Residue, then its C-alpha position, 0 to 999 in steps of 0.5 A: m475527492k479531496l481528503n482532510v488528512h488531519d482528521c485521521e485515527f488508528l482504528l484497529s488491527a485484525v487477523s481475520k474477517s470477523q475482526y474487520p471494522a464495521h463501517e461503510l467507508p471505502e478502503i484502500a489497501l497497501v501491499g508490498r515487500s517487508n520493510v518497503g515503507k508502507s507504514s512510513l507512507i501512511n505517516a507521510l500522507v497524514n503528516r504525522r510521525k507515529l500514526a502508523r508504527t514503523s520499524g527497521q526490522p522487516g516483518r514487523t507488521q503481522t496484522l491487517n492495520f486499519y487507519r481512518v483518514d477523513r472519509i476513507v480507510l487505509v489498510d496496511l497489510p503484512g509484507y510479502g516475500f520476507a524470508k526470515v519467518p517460519e514457512q507456516v507464519r508466511q503462509s498464514w500472512q499470505a492467506m490473510i492478505e489474499g483473504y482480505l483482497t478477495n473478500r472485503e466489500n469496502l475495498r476500492g483499490v490497492i497501492q503497491l509499493v516497491d523499493i526504487r533502489h532495487k529491480p522489482t522482485n518476483d514477489d512484486q511481479l506476482m502481486c502486480n500480475w495478480l492485481r491485474h488478473m483480479e481486475m483490481p484498480f491499483f497504482v504503484v509507488a516507488t518508495k525511498a526515492d531520497k536514498i538515490k540521486r535524481g539521475q538514478q531515479a529516472r533509470s530506476l523508474k524506467t526499470i520498474r516500468e519495464t518490469l511491471g508494465v506500469q508507471a511508478i510514482p517516486f515517493s519519499a517519506e523523508t522529503r514528502l516527494g510524491v505525497p500530493e500525487v499519491l493523495s490525488l490517486i487515492g481520491n481517484l480510486v475511490q471516486d472512480r469506483q463509486e461512479n462505476d458502482n452507481v452506473 
């Protein structure tokens, strides 16, 4: 499934199921720690600077943000594991994320983002294990690959693989490293799920 990434738009932000957009398009969710680069990944995929709002301040995404890219919708979820918000807010984000991931019929798969510069956190491991437990199709992207040297990349990817038990795709929103691979895997997620649904 090849996407026309130039045909894209922001649809809406939501905090509850009643606010989700009504459409028949397949959705791919982006999950990861706060400030891991979910919005930057979306912008890199569509080759635009400001489709998704980015911020250097962790915890800025506090809603589910829906972006249509051709015939699919990317859903940017609030970051998990951010300590500098009140516990009540953090719990509401968790409920928002889990509610979407477990109840959204349009959802076809998940992209989990981890920071290539650091070993995956306990929250990263919990999310990865939860996706496996739910039998949710997903793949892992290691962001900010431009921030470390090429030799270090291989070591970091090995650490991610050993920690999460899955191969990660190195990615950089700055250099566009990994963009074709991520777009290809998104297409595979949607296609595989459609073929399974038709069986």
